[in-house]
N, CA and C atoms of all chains as a GROMACS GRO file, in nm:
protein
  639
    1UNK      N    1  33.285  14.441   6.240
    1UNK     CA    2  33.350  14.361   6.359
    1UNK      C    3  33.246  14.320   6.456
    2UNK      N    4  33.254  14.204   6.507
    2UNK     CA    5  33.157  14.155   6.609
    2UNK      C    6  33.169  14.232   6.737
    3UNK      N    7  33.052  14.233   6.808
    3UNK     CA    8  33.042  14.307   6.940
    3UNK      C    9  33.140  14.242   7.033
    4UNK      N   10  33.154  14.109   7.044
    4UNK     CA   11  33.246  14.041   7.141
    4UNK      C   12  33.392  14.077   7.095
    5UNK      N   13  33.420  14.085   6.968
    5UNK     CA   14  33.554  14.119   6.935
    5UNK      C   15  33.592  14.259   6.976
    6UNK      N   16  33.493  14.346   6.954
    6UNK     CA   17  33.506  14.490   7.007
    6UNK      C   18  33.535  14.483   7.152
    7UNK      N   19  33.473  14.402   7.232
    7UNK     CA   20  33.492  14.393   7.379
    7UNK      C   21  33.632  14.340   7.408
    8UNK      N   22  33.666  14.238   7.331
    8UNK     CA   23  33.800  14.178   7.368
    8UNK      C   24  33.912  14.282   7.331
    9UNK      N   25  33.900  14.355   7.225
    9UNK     CA   26  33.996  14.452   7.190
    9UNK      C   27  34.006  14.556   7.297
   10UNK      N   28  33.889  14.596   7.344
   10UNK     CA   29  33.888  14.700   7.451
   10UNK      C   30  33.949  14.654   7.581
   11UNK      N   31  33.902  14.531   7.618
   11UNK     CA   32  33.953  14.473   7.747
   11UNK      C   33  34.105  14.429   7.744
   12UNK      N   34  34.150  14.424   7.627
   12UNK     CA   35  34.307  14.373   7.604
   12UNK      C   36  34.394  14.477   7.680
   13UNK      N   37  34.357  14.596   7.694
   13UNK     CA   38  34.447  14.704   7.743
   13UNK      C   39  34.554  14.741   7.658
   14UNK      N   40  34.553  14.694   7.519
   14UNK     CA   41  34.653  14.734   7.442
   14UNK      C   42  34.647  14.859   7.375
   15UNK      N   43  34.748  14.914   7.329
   15UNK     CA   44  34.748  15.048   7.250
   15UNK      C   45  34.652  15.029   7.122
   16UNK      N   46  34.575  15.138   7.105
   16UNK     CA   47  34.493  15.124   6.979
   16UNK      C   48  34.570  15.110   6.854
   17UNK      N   49  34.693  15.138   6.857
   17UNK     CA   50  34.777  15.118   6.724
   17UNK      C   51  34.776  14.976   6.685
   18UNK      N   52  34.787  14.888   6.786
   18UNK     CA   53  34.799  14.743   6.745
   18UNK      C   54  34.701  14.651   6.818
   19UNK      N   55  34.617  14.706   6.906
   19UNK     CA   56  34.520  14.618   6.975
   19UNK      C   57  34.442  14.529   6.892
   20UNK      N   58  34.373  14.580   6.796
   20UNK     CA   59  34.276  14.509   6.704
   20UNK      C   60  34.350  14.387   6.640
   21UNK      N   61  34.472  14.428   6.581
   21UNK     CA   62  34.548  14.325   6.505
   21UNK      C   63  34.596  14.216   6.586
   22UNK      N   64  34.642  14.250   6.712
   22UNK     CA   65  34.697  14.153   6.798
   22UNK      C   66  34.588  14.058   6.849
   23UNK      N   67  34.473  14.120   6.893
   23UNK     CA   68  34.357  14.037   6.939
   23UNK      C   69  34.310  13.944   6.828
   24UNK      N   70  34.300  13.998   6.709
   24UNK     CA   71  34.241  13.910   6.596
   24UNK      C   72  34.330  13.793   6.570
   25UNK      N   73  34.459  13.823   6.571
   25UNK     CA   74  34.559  13.723   6.540
   25UNK      C   75  34.559  13.607   6.639
   26UNK      N   76  34.535  13.648   6.762
   26UNK     CA   77  34.537  13.547   6.881
   26UNK      C   78  34.410  13.462   6.865
   27UNK      N   79  34.300  13.529   6.829
   27UNK     CA   80  34.174  13.446   6.811
   27UNK      C   81  34.198  13.351   6.688
   28UNK      N   82  34.249  13.394   6.576
   28UNK     CA   83  34.277  13.306   6.466
   28UNK      C   84  34.366  13.190   6.507
   29UNK      N   85  34.473  13.216   6.586
   29UNK     CA   86  34.560  13.112   6.628
   29UNK      C   87  34.483  13.003   6.711
   30UNK      N   88  34.396  13.051   6.788
   30UNK     CA   89  34.310  12.961   6.862
   30UNK      C   90  34.207  12.877   6.775
   31UNK      N   91  34.208  12.904   6.642
   31UNK     CA   92  34.135  12.822   6.555
   31UNK      C   93  33.994  12.874   6.546
   32UNK      N   94  33.963  13.004   6.573
   32UNK     CA   95  33.828  13.061   6.572
   32UNK      C   96  33.826  13.184   6.482
   33UNK      N   97  33.704  13.204   6.409
   33UNK     CA   98  33.689  13.311   6.325
   33UNK      C   99  33.657  13.438   6.404
   34UNK      N  100  33.743  13.538   6.405
   34UNK     CA  101  33.728  13.656   6.493
   34UNK      C  102  33.592  13.727   6.466
   35UNK      N  103  33.535  13.720   6.340
   35UNK     CA  104  33.415  13.788   6.302
   35UNK      C  105  33.287  13.715   6.368
   36UNK      N  106  33.307  13.587   6.402
   36UNK     CA  107  33.201  13.517   6.455
   36UNK      C  108  33.213  13.457   6.595
   37UNK      N  109  33.317  13.508   6.659
   37UNK     CA  110  33.345  13.462   6.793
   37UNK      C  111  33.230  13.471   6.891
   38UNK      N  112  33.208  13.360   6.973
   38UNK     CA  113  33.098  13.369   7.072
   38UNK      C  114  33.156  13.357   7.216
   39UNK      N  115  33.073  13.386   7.306
   39UNK     CA  116  33.120  13.385   7.448
   39UNK      C  117  33.184  13.245   7.488
   40UNK      N  118  33.116  13.143   7.430
   40UNK     CA  119  33.159  13.017   7.478
   40UNK      C  120  33.307  12.980   7.416
   41UNK      N  121  33.355  13.059   7.320
   41UNK     CA  122  33.482  13.040   7.259
   41UNK      C  123  33.596  13.109   7.334
   42UNK      N  124  33.556  13.197   7.431
   42UNK     CA  125  33.669  13.282   7.500
   42UNK      C  126  33.760  13.196   7.576
   43UNK      N  127  33.706  13.098   7.645
   43UNK     CA  128  33.812  13.018   7.727
   43UNK      C  129  33.918  12.954   7.630
   44UNK      N  130  33.871  12.915   7.513
   44UNK     CA  131  33.969  12.856   7.413
   44UNK      C  132  34.066  12.959   7.364
   45UNK      N  133  34.029  13.082   7.355
   45UNK     CA  134  34.104  13.190   7.309
   45UNK      C  135  34.202  13.243   7.411
   46UNK      N  136  34.158  13.240   7.537
   46UNK     CA  137  34.246  13.306   7.636
   46UNK      C  138  34.392  13.262   7.652
   47UNK      N  139  34.427  13.140   7.631
   47UNK     CA  140  34.573  13.107   7.638
   47UNK      C  141  34.653  13.178   7.523
   48UNK      N  142  34.598  13.172   7.405
   48UNK     CA  143  34.667  13.243   7.290
   48UNK      C  144  34.663  13.397   7.322
   49UNK      N  145  34.554  13.450   7.362
   49UNK     CA  146  34.551  13.591   7.392
   49UNK      C  147  34.649  13.629   7.502
   50UNK      N  148  34.652  13.556   7.601
   50UNK     CA  149  34.749  13.584   7.719
   50UNK      C  150  34.894  13.580   7.673
   51UNK      N  151  34.922  13.478   7.587
   51UNK     CA  152  35.059  13.471   7.532
   51UNK      C  153  35.088  13.599   7.448
   52UNK      N  154  34.987  13.649   7.368
   52UNK     CA  155  35.018  13.759   7.280
   52UNK      C  156  35.032  13.891   7.379
   53UNK      N  157  34.953  13.893   7.476
   53UNK     CA  158  34.954  14.019   7.567
   53UNK      C  159  35.086  14.019   7.636
   54UNK      N  160  35.153  13.909   7.666
   54UNK     CA  161  35.272  13.901   7.748
   54UNK      C  162  35.381  13.984   7.682
   55UNK      N  163  35.388  13.989   7.545
   55UNK     CA  164  35.488  14.064   7.470
   55UNK      C  165  35.478  14.212   7.495
   56UNK      N  166  35.354  14.264   7.519
   56UNK     CA  167  35.326  14.410   7.534
   56UNK      C  168  35.310  14.439   7.684
   57UNK      N  169  35.268  14.352   7.760
   57UNK     CA  170  35.223  14.393   7.902
   57UNK      C  171  35.317  14.332   8.015
   58UNK      N  172  35.403  14.237   7.972
   58UNK     CA  173  35.479  14.163   8.058
   58UNK      C  174  35.389  14.045   8.116
   59UNK      N  175  35.453  13.953   8.201
   59UNK     CA  176  35.378  13.837   8.244
   59UNK      C  177  35.271  13.877   8.343
   60UNK      N  178  35.303  13.956   8.440
   60UNK     CA  179  35.194  14.007   8.540
   60UNK      C  180  35.089  14.087   8.475
   61UNK      N  181  35.118  14.167   8.390
   61UNK     CA  182  35.015  14.250   8.321
   61UNK      C  183  34.923  14.162   8.237
   62UNK      N  184  34.978  14.059   8.160
   62UNK     CA  185  34.905  13.975   8.080
   62UNK      C  186  34.815  13.883   8.156
   63UNK      N  187  34.868  13.837   8.283
   63UNK     CA  188  34.788  13.749   8.371
   63UNK      C  189  34.666  13.842   8.425
   64UNK      N  190  34.696  13.966   8.467
   64UNK     CA  191  34.588  14.047   8.515
   64UNK      C  192  34.482  14.072   8.398
   65UNK      N  193  34.521  14.094   8.284
   65UNK     CA  194  34.433  14.122   8.177
   65UNK      C  195  34.350  13.994   8.143
   66UNK      N  196  34.412  13.893   8.139
   66UNK     CA  197  34.338  13.765   8.109
   66UNK      C  198  34.233  13.727   8.214
   67UNK      N  199  34.267  13.757   8.338
   67UNK     CA  200  34.170  13.733   8.447
   67UNK      C  201  34.059  13.826   8.437
   68UNK      N  202  34.087  13.954   8.404
   68UNK     CA  203  33.982  14.046   8.385
   68UNK      C  204  33.887  14.013   8.275
   69UNK      N  205  33.948  13.975   8.161
   69UNK     CA  206  33.867  13.944   8.036
   69UNK      C  207  33.774  13.826   8.085
   70UNK      N  208  33.830  13.725   8.153
   70UNK     CA  209  33.749  13.604   8.200
   70UNK      C  210  33.628  13.652   8.280
   71UNK      N  211  33.663  13.739   8.380
   71UNK     CA  212  33.562  13.794   8.473
   71UNK      C  213  33.450  13.858   8.401
   72UNK      N  214  33.491  13.963   8.317
   72UNK     CA  215  33.396  14.048   8.248
   72UNK      C  216  33.303  13.969   8.155
   73UNK      N  217  33.374  13.879   8.073
   73UNK     CA  218  33.299  13.798   7.975
   73UNK      C  219  33.200  13.714   8.046
   74UNK      N  220  33.231  13.648   8.154
   74UNK     CA  221  33.149  13.557   8.231
   74UNK      C  222  33.043  13.625   8.311
   75UNK      N  223  33.041  13.755   8.321
   75UNK     CA  224  32.940  13.828   8.408
   75UNK      C  225  32.805  13.826   8.347
   76UNK      N  226  37.596  13.159   6.976
   76UNK     CA  227  37.579  13.273   7.081
   76UNK      C  228  37.735  13.319   7.096
   77UNK      N  229  37.750  13.449   7.078
   77UNK     CA  230  37.878  13.496   7.113
   77UNK      C  231  37.888  13.548   7.258
   78UNK      N  232  38.003  13.567   7.317
   78UNK     CA  233  38.008  13.615   7.460
   78UNK      C  234  37.934  13.756   7.466
   79UNK      N  235  37.946  13.848   7.366
   79UNK     CA  236  37.876  13.973   7.369
   79UNK      C  237  37.723  13.952   7.371
   80UNK      N  238  37.675  13.866   7.286
   80UNK     CA  239  37.525  13.848   7.282
   80UNK      C  240  37.474  13.791   7.410
   81UNK      N  241  37.560  13.700   7.460
   81UNK     CA  242  37.518  13.623   7.589
   81UNK      C  243  37.518  13.737   7.708
   82UNK      N  244  37.616  13.818   7.702
   82UNK     CA  245  37.623  13.934   7.797
   82UNK      C  246  37.500  14.016   7.787
   83UNK      N  247  37.461  14.065   7.665
   83UNK     CA  248  37.343  14.152   7.656
   83UNK      C  249  37.218  14.074   7.693
   84UNK      N  250  37.207  13.943   7.662
   84UNK     CA  251  37.086  13.867   7.706
   84UNK      C  252  37.081  13.862   7.855
   85UNK      N  253  37.190  13.850   7.924
   85UNK     CA  254  37.203  13.843   8.065
   85UNK      C  255  37.150  13.973   8.119
   86UNK      N  256  37.192  14.084   8.061
   86UNK     CA  257  37.134  14.216   8.105
   86UNK      C  258  36.987  14.230   8.086
   87UNK      N  259  36.939  14.189   7.979
   87UNK     CA  260  36.794  14.183   7.958
   87UNK      C  261  36.713  14.105   8.056
   88UNK      N  262  36.769  13.992   8.096
   88UNK     CA  263  36.701  13.899   8.176
   88UNK      C  264  36.711  13.942   8.322
   89UNK      N  265  36.814  14.011   8.365
   89UNK     CA  266  36.824  14.062   8.507
   89UNK      C  267  36.769  14.199   8.528
   90UNK      N  268  36.769  14.284   8.422
   90UNK     CA  269  36.734  14.423   8.444
   90UNK      C  270  36.617  14.464   8.351
   91UNK      N  271  36.544  14.362   8.304
   91UNK     CA  272  36.439  14.397   8.213
   91UNK      C  273  36.346  14.507   8.257
   92UNK      N  274  36.286  14.499   8.372
   92UNK     CA  275  36.187  14.599   8.436
   92UNK      C  276  36.239  14.733   8.432
   93UNK      N  277  36.363  14.755   8.494
   93UNK     CA  278  36.433  14.885   8.506
   93UNK      C  279  36.457  14.942   8.367
   94UNK      N  280  36.513  14.856   8.286
   94UNK     CA  281  36.542  14.900   8.144
   94UNK      C  282  36.422  14.942   8.070
   95UNK      N  283  36.311  14.867   8.076
   95UNK     CA  284  36.187  14.909   8.012
   95UNK      C  285  36.133  15.045   8.067
   96UNK      N  286  36.136  15.054   8.209
   96UNK     CA  287  36.079  15.181   8.261
   96UNK      C  288  36.170  15.301   8.233
   97UNK      N  289  36.290  15.293   8.240
   97UNK     CA  290  36.383  15.406   8.214
   97UNK      C  291  36.378  15.438   8.070
   98UNK      N  292  36.384  15.340   7.976
   98UNK     CA  293  36.379  15.373   7.843
   98UNK      C  294  36.243  15.429   7.803
   99UNK      N  295  36.137  15.381   7.861
   99UNK     CA  296  36.004  15.435   7.828
   99UNK      C  297  36.001  15.581   7.865
  100UNK      N  298  36.053  15.614   7.985
  100UNK     CA  299  36.051  15.762   8.034
  100UNK      C  300  36.108  15.843   7.920
  101UNK      N  301  36.228  15.796   7.878
  101UNK     CA  302  36.305  15.880   7.772
  101UNK      C  303  36.230  15.887   7.639
  102UNK      N  304  36.177  15.770   7.599
  102UNK     CA  305  36.119  15.767   7.466
  102UNK      C  306  35.981  15.841   7.468
  103UNK      N  307  35.913  15.838   7.578
  103UNK     CA  308  35.786  15.908   7.597
  103UNK      C  309  35.809  16.060   7.584
  104UNK      N  310  35.927  16.110   7.661
  104UNK     CA  311  35.954  16.253   7.653
  104UNK      C  312  35.990  16.292   7.517
  105UNK      N  313  36.045  16.212   7.431
  105UNK     CA  314  36.093  16.239   7.301
  105UNK      C  315  35.983  16.241   7.188
  106UNK      N  316  35.868  16.199   7.222
  106UNK     CA  317  35.761  16.162   7.135
  106UNK      C  318  35.651  16.276   7.141
  107UNK      N  319  35.622  16.343   7.028
  107UNK     CA  320  35.524  16.460   7.038
  107UNK      C  321  35.401  16.408   6.967
  108UNK      N  322  35.372  16.277   6.964
  108UNK     CA  323  35.241  16.228   6.910
  108UNK      C  324  35.146  16.210   7.029
  109UNK      N  325  35.025  16.180   7.005
  109UNK     CA  326  34.926  16.157   7.108
  109UNK      C  327  34.946  16.029   7.185
  110UNK      N  328  35.054  15.953   7.159
  110UNK     CA  329  35.063  15.830   7.238
  110UNK      C  330  35.077  15.853   7.389
  111UNK      N  331  35.003  15.770   7.464
  111UNK     CA  332  35.017  15.776   7.610
  111UNK      C  333  35.153  15.708   7.663
  112UNK      N  334  35.189  15.728   7.786
  112UNK     CA  335  35.306  15.667   7.829
  112UNK      C  336  35.281  15.513   7.822
  113UNK      N  337  35.162  15.468   7.865
  113UNK     CA  338  35.127  15.330   7.860
  113UNK      C  339  35.152  15.259   7.717
  114UNK      N  340  35.101  15.334   7.618
  114UNK     CA  341  35.122  15.287   7.481
  114UNK      C  342  35.289  15.278   7.452
  115UNK      N  343  35.356  15.378   7.491
  115UNK     CA  344  35.498  15.374   7.456
  115UNK      C  345  35.561  15.253   7.543
  116UNK      N  346  35.517  15.240   7.656
  116UNK     CA  347  35.572  15.123   7.742
  116UNK      C  348  35.546  14.985   7.675
  117UNK      N  349  35.421  14.976   7.615
  117UNK     CA  350  35.392  14.852   7.543
  117UNK      C  351  35.477  14.830   7.423
  118UNK      N  352  35.513  14.939   7.347
  118UNK     CA  353  35.603  14.935   7.233
  118UNK      C  354  35.734  14.899   7.278
  119UNK      N  355  35.781  14.954   7.388
  119UNK     CA  356  35.913  14.930   7.438
  119UNK      C  357  35.931  14.784   7.478
  120UNK      N  358  35.822  14.726   7.538
  120UNK     CA  359  35.828  14.584   7.576
  120UNK      C  360  35.841  14.502   7.459
  121UNK      N  361  35.769  14.534   7.350
  121UNK     CA  362  35.771  14.456   7.227
  121UNK      C  363  35.917  14.461   7.169
  122UNK      N  364  35.964  14.590   7.173
  122UNK     CA  365  36.114  14.611   7.118
  122UNK      C  366  36.203  14.521   7.195
  123UNK      N  367  36.196  14.513   7.325
  123UNK     CA  368  36.288  14.434   7.408
  123UNK      C  369  36.265  14.283   7.380
  124UNK      N  370  36.149  14.241   7.358
  124UNK     CA  371  36.125  14.102   7.338
  124UNK      C  372  36.183  14.060   7.199
  125UNK      N  373  36.171  14.149   7.097
  125UNK     CA  374  36.223  14.127   6.966
  125UNK      C  375  36.376  14.110   6.969
  126UNK      N  376  36.442  14.213   7.051
  126UNK     CA  377  36.583  14.207   7.062
  126UNK      C  378  36.632  14.082   7.135
  127UNK      N  379  36.552  14.044   7.235
  127UNK     CA  380  36.583  13.917   7.321
  127UNK      C  381  36.585  13.807   7.222
  128UNK      N  382  36.485  13.794   7.143
  128UNK     CA  383  36.477  13.688   7.047
  128UNK      C  384  36.601  13.683   6.961
  129UNK      N  385  36.644  13.802   6.909
  129UNK     CA  386  36.760  13.818   6.816
  129UNK      C  387  36.886  13.774   6.890
  130UNK      N  388  36.896  13.810   7.010
  130UNK     CA  389  37.023  13.774   7.088
  130UNK      C  390  37.026  13.630   7.111
  131UNK      N  391  36.914  13.563   7.150
  131UNK     CA  392  36.911  13.420   7.175
  131UNK      C  393  36.932  13.332   7.056
  132UNK      N  394  36.877  13.396   6.939
  132UNK     CA  395  36.880  13.322   6.813
  132UNK      C  396  36.810  13.192   6.801
  133UNK      N  397  36.708  13.165   6.884
  133UNK     CA  398  36.640  13.038   6.883
  133UNK      C  399  36.516  13.048   6.813
  134UNK      N  400  36.442  13.165   6.811
  134UNK     CA  401  36.317  13.176   6.745
  134UNK      C  402  36.308  13.324   6.711
  135UNK      N  403  36.220  13.344   6.595
  135UNK     CA  404  36.174  13.482   6.559
  135UNK      C  405  36.032  13.502   6.561
  136UNK      N  406  35.962  13.423   6.644
  136UNK     CA  407  35.828  13.410   6.646
  136UNK      C  408  35.756  13.554   6.661
  137UNK      N  409  35.802  13.617   6.764
  137UNK     CA  410  35.751  13.750   6.804
  137UNK      C  411  35.777  13.856   6.687
  138UNK      N  412  35.900  13.849   6.651
  138UNK     CA  413  35.942  13.932   6.542
  138UNK      C  414  35.860  13.916   6.411
  139UNK      N  415  35.840  13.777   6.368
  139UNK     CA  416  35.766  13.744   6.256
  139UNK      C  417  35.614  13.786   6.275
  140UNK      N  418  35.560  13.765   6.394
  140UNK     CA  419  35.429  13.791   6.418
  140UNK      C  420  35.397  13.951   6.402
  141UNK      N  421  35.492  14.027   6.458
  141UNK     CA  422  35.481  14.173   6.451
  141UNK      C  423  35.492  14.224   6.297
  142UNK      N  424  35.576  14.157   6.234
  142UNK     CA  425  35.598  14.212   6.083
  142UNK      C  426  35.478  14.171   6.013
  143UNK      N  427  35.416  14.044   6.036
  143UNK     CA  428  35.300  13.998   5.961
  143UNK      C  429  35.179  14.089   5.985
  144UNK      N  430  35.176  14.144   6.103
  144UNK     CA  431  35.058  14.237   6.153
  144UNK      C  432  35.076  14.383   6.080
  145UNK      N  433  35.197  14.417   6.045
  145UNK     CA  434  35.221  14.558   5.995
  145UNK      C  435  35.138  14.608   5.877
  146UNK      N  436  35.120  14.522   5.773
  146UNK     CA  437  35.036  14.566   5.664
  146UNK      C  438  34.895  14.605   5.711
  147UNK      N  439  34.842  14.527   5.800
  147UNK     CA  440  34.701  14.561   5.847
  147UNK      C  441  34.708  14.691   5.930
  148UNK      N  442  34.810  14.700   6.016
  148UNK     CA  443  34.821  14.821   6.103
  148UNK      C  444  34.848  14.944   6.008
  149UNK      N  445  34.920  14.930   5.901
  149UNK     CA  446  34.941  15.039   5.806
  149UNK      C  447  34.813  15.095   5.746
  150UNK      N  448  34.707  15.017   5.750
  150UNK     CA  449  34.576  15.068   5.695
  150UNK      C  450  34.508  15.178   5.779
  151UNK      N  451  34.559  15.179   5.911
  151UNK     CA  452  34.494  15.282   6.007
  151UNK      C  453  34.596  15.383   6.061
  152UNK      N  454  34.717  15.388   5.996
  152UNK     CA  455  34.812  15.491   6.039
  152UNK      C  456  34.890  15.550   5.917
  153UNK      N  457  34.989  15.630   5.952
  153UNK     CA  458  35.061  15.679   5.844
  153UNK      C  459  35.222  15.648   5.859
  154UNK      N  460  35.299  15.664   5.763
  154UNK     CA  461  35.440  15.639   5.771
  154UNK      C  462  35.496  15.734   5.869
  155UNK      N  463  35.451  15.864   5.858
  155UNK     CA  464  35.512  15.963   5.948
  155UNK      C  465  35.487  15.930   6.089
  156UNK      N  466  35.359  15.880   6.127
  156UNK     CA  467  35.341  15.844   6.263
  156UNK      C  468  35.412  15.712   6.308
  157UNK      N  469  35.423  15.624   6.212
  157UNK     CA  470  35.500  15.508   6.240
  157UNK      C  471  35.640  15.536   6.285
  158UNK      N  472  35.702  15.627   6.210
  158UNK     CA  473  35.844  15.664   6.248
  158UNK      C  474  35.852  15.740   6.375
  159UNK      N  475  35.752  15.834   6.397
  159UNK     CA  476  35.755  15.914   6.513
  159UNK      C  477  35.730  15.819   6.638
  160UNK      N  478  35.647  15.722   6.628
  160UNK     CA  479  35.626  15.629   6.742
  160UNK      C  480  35.730  15.526   6.753
  161UNK      N  481  35.793  15.481   6.649
  161UNK     CA  482  35.876  15.370   6.656
  161UNK      C  483  36.025  15.401   6.681
  162UNK      N  484  36.070  15.511   6.609
  162UNK     CA  485  36.216  15.540   6.620
  162UNK      C  486  36.260  15.579   6.757
  163UNK      N  487  36.180  15.649   6.830
  163UNK     CA  488  36.245  15.677   6.974
  163UNK      C  489  36.257  15.558   7.055
  164UNK      N  490  36.161  15.464   7.052
  164UNK     CA  491  36.160  15.336   7.125
  164UNK      C  492  36.288  15.259   7.082
  165UNK      N  493  36.309  15.242   6.956
  165UNK     CA  494  36.437  15.161   6.920
  165UNK      C  495  36.555  15.223   6.942
  166UNK      N  496  36.566  15.359   6.917
  166UNK     CA  497  36.680  15.436   6.941
  166UNK      C  498  36.716  15.436   7.093
  167UNK      N  499  36.625  15.461   7.168
  167UNK     CA  500  36.654  15.466   7.315
  167UNK      C  501  36.694  15.330   7.366
  168UNK      N  502  36.629  15.220   7.325
  168UNK     CA  503  36.669  15.091   7.392
  168UNK      C  504  36.806  15.054   7.336
  169UNK      N  505  36.835  15.097   7.212
  169UNK     CA  506  36.977  15.062   7.169
  169UNK      C  507  37.076  15.140   7.259
  170UNK      N  508  37.050  15.269   7.281
  170UNK     CA  509  37.140  15.349   7.360
  170UNK      C  510  37.146  15.292   7.513
  171UNK      N  511  37.039  15.260   7.572
  171UNK     CA  512  37.035  15.215   7.702
  171UNK      C  513  37.100  15.078   7.733
  172UNK      N  514  37.073  14.993   7.627
  172UNK     CA  515  37.132  14.854   7.644
  172UNK      C  516  37.283  14.861   7.620
  173UNK      N  517  37.328  14.944   7.522
  173UNK     CA  518  37.462  14.956   7.496
  173UNK      C  519  37.531  15.025   7.623
  174UNK      N  520  37.473  15.112   7.692
  174UNK     CA  521  37.530  15.177   7.804
  174UNK      C  522  37.540  15.089   7.919
  175UNK      N  523  37.437  14.990   7.919
  175UNK     CA  524  37.447  14.891   8.043
  175UNK      C  525  37.551  14.782   8.017
  176UNK      N  526  37.603  14.769   7.895
  176UNK     CA  527  37.700  14.663   7.859
  176UNK      C  528  37.837  14.696   7.927
  177UNK      N  529  37.908  14.596   7.962
  177UNK     CA  530  38.030  14.622   8.022
  177UNK      C  531  38.136  14.672   7.912
  178UNK      N  532  38.240  14.751   7.955
  178UNK     CA  533  38.329  14.814   7.864
  178UNK      C  534  38.386  14.722   7.757
  179UNK      N  535  38.410  14.598   7.804
  179UNK     CA  536  38.476  14.500   7.706
  179UNK      C  537  38.382  14.469   7.578
  180UNK      N  538  38.250  14.476   7.611
  180UNK     CA  539  38.151  14.445   7.499
  180UNK      C  540  38.079  14.556   7.437
  181UNK      N  541  38.110  14.670   7.480
  181UNK     CA  542  38.024  14.788   7.439
  181UNK      C  543  38.030  14.812   7.293
  182UNK      N  544  38.153  14.816   7.232
  182UNK     CA  545  38.156  14.839   7.089
  182UNK      C  546  38.083  14.743   7.006
  183UNK      N  547  38.106  14.616   7.042
  183UNK     CA  548  38.049  14.500   6.970
  183UNK      C  549  37.903  14.515   6.998
  184UNK      N  550  37.856  14.549   7.111
  184UNK     CA  551  37.708  14.558   7.131
  184UNK      C  552  37.646  14.660   7.050
  185UNK      N  553  37.712  14.773   7.038
  185UNK     CA  554  37.654  14.884   6.956
  185UNK      C  555  37.648  14.840   6.813
  186UNK      N  556  37.739  14.773   6.758
  186UNK     CA  557  37.744  14.731   6.621
  186UNK      C  558  37.632  14.624   6.605
  187UNK      N  559  37.626  14.532   6.683
  187UNK     CA  560  37.528  14.431   6.682
  187UNK      C  561  37.385  14.486   6.673
  188UNK      N  562  37.363  14.572   6.778
  188UNK     CA  563  37.225  14.634   6.796
  188UNK      C  564  37.192  14.719   6.676
  189UNK      N  565  37.284  14.794   6.625
  189UNK     CA  566  37.262  14.884   6.512
  189UNK      C  567  37.225  14.801   6.389
  190UNK      N  568  37.305  14.697   6.368
  190UNK     CA  569  37.267  14.608   6.250
  190UNK      C  570  37.128  14.541   6.263
  191UNK      N  571  37.100  14.502   6.390
  191UNK     CA  572  36.977  14.423   6.415
  191UNK      C  573  36.858  14.532   6.399
  192UNK      N  574  36.868  14.646   6.449
  192UNK     CA  575  36.760  14.740   6.433
  192UNK      C  576  36.756  14.796   6.292
  193UNK      N  577  36.866  14.810   6.217
  193UNK     CA  578  36.860  14.848   6.081
  193UNK      C  579  36.787  14.733   6.003
  194UNK      N  580  36.817  14.612   6.029
  194UNK     CA  581  36.735  14.503   5.955
  194UNK      C  582  36.594  14.516   5.982
  195UNK      N  583  36.558  14.548   6.116
  195UNK     CA  584  36.426  14.550   6.155
  195UNK      C  585  36.352  14.656   6.071
  196UNK      N  586  36.412  14.774   6.067
  196UNK     CA  587  36.333  14.888   5.996
  196UNK      C  588  36.336  14.867   5.842
  197UNK      N  589  36.434  14.785   5.792
  197UNK     CA  590  36.427  14.744   5.648
  197UNK      C  591  36.302  14.653   5.628
  198UNK      N  592  36.284  14.560   5.717
  198UNK     CA  593  36.170  14.475   5.707
  198UNK      C  594  36.034  14.541   5.728
  199UNK      N  595  36.043  14.639   5.821
  199UNK     CA  596  35.910  14.720   5.850
  199UNK      C  597  35.887  14.801   5.723
  200UNK      N  598  35.982  14.860   5.657
  200UNK     CA  599  35.962  14.924   5.537
  200UNK      C  600  35.893  14.839   5.431
  201UNK      N  601  35.954  14.722   5.416
  201UNK     CA  602  35.903  14.629   5.314
  201UNK      C  603  35.765  14.597   5.344
  202UNK      N  604  35.722  14.582   5.468
  202UNK     CA  605  35.586  14.547   5.506
  202UNK      C  606  35.494  14.658   5.495
  203UNK      N  607  35.528  14.780   5.530
  203UNK     CA  608  35.432  14.891   5.536
  203UNK      C  609  35.429  14.985   5.410
  204UNK      N  610  35.546  15.013   5.356
  204UNK     CA  611  35.548  15.115   5.247
  204UNK      C  612  35.457  15.073   5.130
  205UNK      N  613  35.453  14.952   5.080
  205UNK     CA  614  35.357  14.926   4.969
  205UNK      C  615  35.207  14.958   5.011
  206UNK      N  616  35.170  14.941   5.140
  206UNK     CA  617  35.033  14.978   5.170
  206UNK      C  618  35.016  15.127   5.178
  207UNK      N  619  35.106  15.197   5.227
  207UNK     CA  620  35.089  15.349   5.226
  207UNK      C  621  35.095  15.400   5.080
  208UNK      N  622  35.179  15.344   4.998
  208UNK     CA  623  35.173  15.380   4.858
  208UNK      C  624  35.043  15.347   4.794
  209UNK      N  625  34.991  15.222   4.818
  209UNK     CA  626  34.856  15.190   4.767
  209UNK      C  627  34.745  15.274   4.808
  210UNK      N  628  34.757  15.311   4.934
  210UNK     CA  629  34.652  15.389   5.000
  210UNK      C  630  34.668  15.548   4.966
  211UNK      N  631  34.771  15.581   4.915
  211UNK     CA  632  34.800  15.726   4.877
  211UNK      C  633  34.837  15.814   4.993
  212UNK      N  634  34.886  15.752   5.111
  212UNK     CA  635  34.904  15.833   5.230
  212UNK      C  636  35.052  15.855   5.252
  213UNK      N  637  35.139  15.817   5.148
  213UNK     CA  638  35.288  15.845   5.167
  213UNK      C  639  35.322  15.987   5.110
   0.00000   0.00000   0.00000
């Protein structure tokens, strides 16, 4: 698994039971290969990831997580 | 959309937060696995969204996505843990949502939700049991 994928899984805030699967699927839906995702791809992935996170975290929780991911990845 | 399903959908849309929190408290207390309360709440939110889709009858996107992910999830868990983690969430939300229904819709609500959740577990079994059998963990 790529380091950035590891980071996104961790930053998603999702349960370890389904975090990896949910994040990978969101990345694929954005048209990107999860194993070779780069920092420059994250903005493209965020809308799909936010949408996926909403199911598990609610709207506010997903917005918070998406903002946190953007902040940490751009640091 | 039947009046009963419309009624249940309206309960979900107006009391979603309270319903999720109260149901999570009960399901978490019923679960003796290492899941955190936060993990249980996430599963409960997913259950509510899947039920909401089923009531509205317009899309099964979340349901389908969850089911498609299950064979992969099965590679890193067991059937026993899946049941221990999942059954309390589904059982509690069925009971809480039925209890929140008005008297005139309660019987129909219980029948609808029981069938819906039975079909869900049938599909979960079809998605996960072949993996557990192949991995020799069943």
